[in-house]
C-alpha positions, 0 to 999 in steps of 0.5 A: 877794157873789154876784149875787143876785136872788129871786122870789117870786109870789102873788096880791099881785103878786111881791116881789123880793129883790135885791141891787144894786151899780150905780145903775139908771136912770130907769124906770117899771112897769106896777104899783105898787111898794114896795122896802124898803132892808134894809141895805149901802151906802145909796141914794136913789131920785128920783120924778118931781123928789122925792128919796126915801132909802133908810134904817132909818126910809124905804121909797119907794113909787113908783105904776104909770108914776113915773119913778124910779131909784136911786143908791149913795150910796158905795163901800161895796159892794152894797145888798140891797132887798126889793122888790113889785110890785104886781097891779092886780087885787090894788089894786083888790079891796081898795080895793074892799073898804074903799071907798078908793083905794091910791095913795102920795100921798108917793113916801115910806113911813115904816116904824116897828118892827113894820114893819121887823121884818115885813120881816125875815119876809118875807125869811126865808120868801122864801129859806127853802126849807122855808115854805109858799106860803100862809103867805109870801102872808098875810105878805106881804099884811100887810106891804103893807096896812101899809105903803099905810097908813102911808104914806095915815096920814102924807099923807091919802087920795091923788087917785084912780085915775090909770088912770080919767083916761088922756086916751084919746090918751095911751092909745093912745099906750100901745097902741100902744108894747106893739104894736110892742116890737121896732120902733126908734121916735122919741117924735116917730114915736109922737106923730105916731102919735096926733095928738099934738104933741113937746111936747103928748105930753111933757106929758102924759106928766107930767101924767098919768104923773108920767114922760117917754115915754122912760122909759114906752117903756123902761118897755114894753121891759123888760117885753117883756125879761124875759117873753120872757128868763124863758119861756126863749128863746135871749137872742140871738133875744131882743135881736134881736126886739126890735130890739137889734142884738148881745146885749151892749148887750140884756144893758146895757139888762136889766141897767140897768133891772132891777139884773140880768143877764138870765140871772141873771132867769132862773134866778131865774124858773126856780127862786125860791130862790136858793142863797144870798142876801147869803151867808145860806144855807138 
């Protein structure tokens, strides 16, 4: 099968159809993520210290900034995922409307028959060249709300949003990272910049963001790389601008964190509907 990657942008955020043949390193996002395994090789994910095995009955929910990876459990080939990067504004709007927080108490999201069927309807809509964008958005939002509700029912309501609780020094560190994506900074240098020891720096990241400074720093650089690649700049220039010594190093870094090469990502960003997704034609 050819490497496949499809994007659909909506008010909810981004829907991604992703075919993976290799593991993903521990990484994090500034958005909440939901990932459904749709078939192929078995896979698992570590979210913080908890391991989740994907299945027909279990999806993954990772809150914003939470460290997670992906490990293939057998060598039977590639596996297919339907993943969603949820807009912070979209989540906040729904939280206000329902008088609750939308944050996963557990990374395990139970999938019943109705939710599984909704996943396949969304997949069909995304790879169809003839469906109106509004139809896709409506189905995606129904799926996402059902998944979030399923997690809350199983585990109870989540704690208040972490975004309002961050230590001011951690906020400063995050802002500094985002302003210096092209510099080769060490964790110790960033900690010193905001007046923290290395140990205290790691403690704040672990307690407040459930990740490590290194994972978060990589996430900031990946997000900037995705933005620049999608904008169409030469890949060599993007690599050098972000502090990589060679385009090959940049390509490996990009694929280790996103599952696809920069060139595949760019093609999907320009034309969200690929020629095929695991052999399924439009």
